[in-house]
C-alpha positions in Angstrom: -0.1 -0.1 0.0 1.4 3.3 -0.9 1.5 6.0 2.1 -0.6 8.4 -0.1 -3.6 6.3 0.4 -4.3 7.6 3.9 -5.7 10.6 2.7 -8.7 8.5 1.2 -9.9 6.7 4.8 -11.7 3.6 3.4 -8.7 2.9 1.1 -6.2 2.9 3.9 -7.3 -0.5 5.0 -9.0 -1.8 2.1 -8.0 -5.4 0.7 -6.5 -4.9 -2.6 -5.8 -7.6 -5.3 -3.1 -6.4 -7.4 -2.8 -7.3 -11.0 -0.4 -9.6 -12.2 0.4 -7.2 -15.2 0.4 -3.2 -15.7 -2.9 -2.3 -14.1 -4.8 -0.8 -16.3 -8.7 -1.3 -14.9 -10.0 -1.2 -11.5 -12.9 -3.1 -9.9 -14.0 -1.2 -6.5 -16.4 -4.1 -4.8 -18.7 -3.2 -1.7 -19.5 -6.1 0.7 -22.8 -6.5 2.2 -23.9 -5.6 5.9 -21.9 -7.3 8.7 -19.3 -8.5 6.1 -15.7 -7.1 5.5 -13.8 -6.5 2.3 -11.9 -10.0 2.8 -14.5 -12.4 1.9 -14.8 -10.5 -1.6 -11.3 -10.2 -2.1 -11.0 -13.9 -1.9 -13.8 -14.4 -4.1 -12.6 -11.8 -6.9 -8.9 -13.4 -6.6 -10.3 -16.7 -8.1 -11.8 -15.0 -11.4 -9.4 -12.2 -11.8 -8.1 -10.7 -15.1 -4.3 -10.1 -15.0 -4.6 -6.0 -15.8 -7.4 -5.4 -13.4 -6.9 -4.2 -9.7 -9.4 -5.2 -7.3 -10.3 -3.1 -4.3 -12.6 -4.3 -1.5 -13.0 -1.5 1.2 -14.5 -2.4 4.6 -17.6 -0.5 5.8 -17.2 1.3 8.9 -18.8 0.0 12.2 -21.8 1.9 13.2 -25.0 0.8 15.2 -27.7 -0.3 12.8 -31.4 0.3 13.9 -32.7 -2.9 11.8 -30.4 -5.0 14.0 -31.4 -3.6 17.4 -28.7 -0.9 17.0 -26.2 -3.7 17.3 -22.8 -2.2 15.9 -21.5 -3.9 13.0 -19.7 -3.1 9.6 -22.4 -1.2 7.5 -22.2 1.4 4.7 -25.0 3.2 6.0 -27.7 2.7 8.8 -30.8 0.8 7.7 -34.3 1.1 9.0 -35.9 -1.4 7.0 -35.8 -3.5 3.8 -39.2 -2.3 1.9 -39.4 0.1 -0.8 -41.0 2.6 1.6 -38.8 2.0 4.7 -37.4 5.3 6.0 -33.7 5.8 4.8 -30.6 7.3 6.3 -29.9 10.1 3.5 -27.0 11.9 5.3 -25.3 8.5 5.7 -25.8 7.2 2.2 -24.5 10.4 0.7 -21.5 10.4 3.1 -20.7 6.9 2.0 -21.2 7.8 -1.7 -18.7 10.5 -1.2 -16.1 8.1 0.4 -16.4 5.7 -2.5 -16.0 8.5 -5.0 -12.8 9.7 -3.1 -11.6 6.0 -4.0 -12.5 6.3 -7.8 -10.5 9.8 -7.8 -7.7 8.2 -6.0 -7.3 5.6 -8.6 -7.6 8.2 -11.5 -4.8 10.3 -10.0 -2.9 6.9 -10.3 -3.5 6.6 -13.9 -6.6 4.6 -14.4 -9.3 6.3 -16.3 -12.8 6.6 -14.8 -14.3 4.5 -17.9 -12.0 1.8 -16.8 -13.3 1.6 -13.7 -16.1 -0.7 -12.6 -18.1 -0.3 -9.1 -20.0 -3.2 -7.8 -21.5 -4.6 -4.4 -23.4 -7.2 -2.7 -26.7 -6.3 -0.9 -26.0 -3.1 0.9 -22.7 -2.9 -0.9 -24.7 -3.2 -4.3 -27.1 -0.6 -3.2 -24.3 1.9 -2.4 -22.4 0.9 -5.7 -25.6 2.0 -7.6 -26.2 5.4 -5.7 -22.3 6.3 -6.0 -22.1 5.5 -9.8 -25.3 7.1 -10.8 -24.4 10.3 -9.0 -20.7 10.4 -9.9 -19.3 13.2 -11.7 -17.2 10.9 -13.7 -18.0 8.3 -16.6 -17.4 5.0 -15.4 -17.5 1.6 -17.2 -20.1 -0.2 -15.5 -21.9 -1.4 -12.1 -22.4 -4.9 -11.1 -25.3 -4.9 -8.5 -26.0 -8.3 -6.7 -29.2 -8.6 -4.5 -29.6 -5.0 -4.0 -31.8 -2.0 -4.6 -31.5 1.5 -5.4 -31.1 4.1 -2.2 -33.3 7.2 -2.0 -35.0 5.9 -5.3 -37.5 8.7 -5.1 -34.6 11.3 -5.8 -34.1 9.6 -9.1 -33.8 10.3 -12.2 -33.3 14.0 -10.7 -30.5 13.0 -8.7 -28.4 11.6 -11.3 -25.3 14.0 -12.1 -26.2 15.7 -15.2 -26.6 12.4 -17.1 -22.8 11.7 -17.0 -23.5 8.0 -16.7 -26.8 8.0 -18.9 -25.0 5.3 -21.0 -23.3 3.4 -18.1 -24.0 -0.8 -18.4 -25.5 -2.2 -15.4 -25.6 -5.8 -14.6 -28.1 -6.6 -11.8 -28.2 -10.1 -10.3 -30.8 -11.6 -7.8 -31.6 -14.8 -6.4 -35.5 -15.9 -7.1 -35.6 -17.0 -3.4 -34.0 -14.1 -1.5 -36.2 -13.8 1.6 -34.3 -10.7 2.8 -34.5 -8.4 -0.5 -37.3 -10.1 -2.5 -36.6 -10.5 -6.1 -39.8 -8.3 -6.6 -37.6 -5.4 -4.9 -35.0 -6.2 -7.6 -37.4 -5.8 -10.5 -38.5 -2.6 -9.4 -35.3 -1.5 -9.0 -34.5 -2.5 -12.5 -37.5 -0.6 -13.9 -36.4 2.7 -11.9 -33.0 2.3 -13.3 -34.5 2.4 -16.8 -35.8 5.5 -16.2 -32.2 7.0 -15.1 -29.8 5.3 -17.8 -30.3 3.9 -21.3 -32.9 1.3 -20.7 -31.0 -1.2 -23.1 -27.9 -1.0 -20.7 -30.1 -2.5 -17.9 -29.5 -6.3 -17.7 -31.7 -7.9 -15.0 -30.7 -11.7 -14.4 -32.6 -14.0 -11.7 -31.4 -17.1 -10.4 -34.1 -20.0 -9.6 -33.7 -21.4 -6.1 -30.8 -18.9 -5.1 -31.3 -17.1 -1.7 -29.4 -14.0 -0.6 -26.1 -15.0 -1.4 -23.9 -15.1 -4.5 
C-alpha cells in the first residue's frame, strides 16, 4: 500500500488484489452488511484478470437500527428493507462520497474512470448503484448483486447531469431471496431504466438462489 492512500480513509485499510500485469483497469467492490472486504477479495482473486486491480474496502462499524442498534460493519444505517422504509439519507450520501474519493484516487494513479467498474452485494450493491449514478465521472459499469437503489425517489433528478446515462448495469438477484425479495430487484431494474439508457440495464434472476452469490 502506498502512503498516499491515507488521505482516502476507506482506502487505507481496503483489501487490494493487485494485477499480475500493469494495471489498466480497476474494480471497486463493496461488501454487504456485517461483512468485510476480505471475503470478496478472496472470491475476486479466483476470477481475476491480470491487468485489473480489485479494491475491496471495509465499511465503518456503526449501530444499525434494523439489527436492534447492534454495532457492525455497515455503509449506512438501515431502518428497513422495503421500498417505502425510511432511509439514512445523510449516511448514504456520506458513504457515496467516500467511494467517490477512492475512484478519484485511482484516477490520479492513472486509471481512467471509463476503466473503473463499481460493484457490490446487498447493501454494498445498493451503495454502488447510488454512487455510480451520482458520480461526476463516466464509469465503465456497475455490478449490482441482490440489492436495491437507495433514495430511489430522488431519481432520475439526482443522477449527475446524465454523465453516466449510458453506463452498463448488470443486476443479479436470487429468486428465493428472503431478505431483499426479487420483486424489489425487479422494481429497481425498472427504476434504473428511467435513469440510464434502458437497453443498458440487464436484470438476471436465478431460480432457487437465496440472499447469496
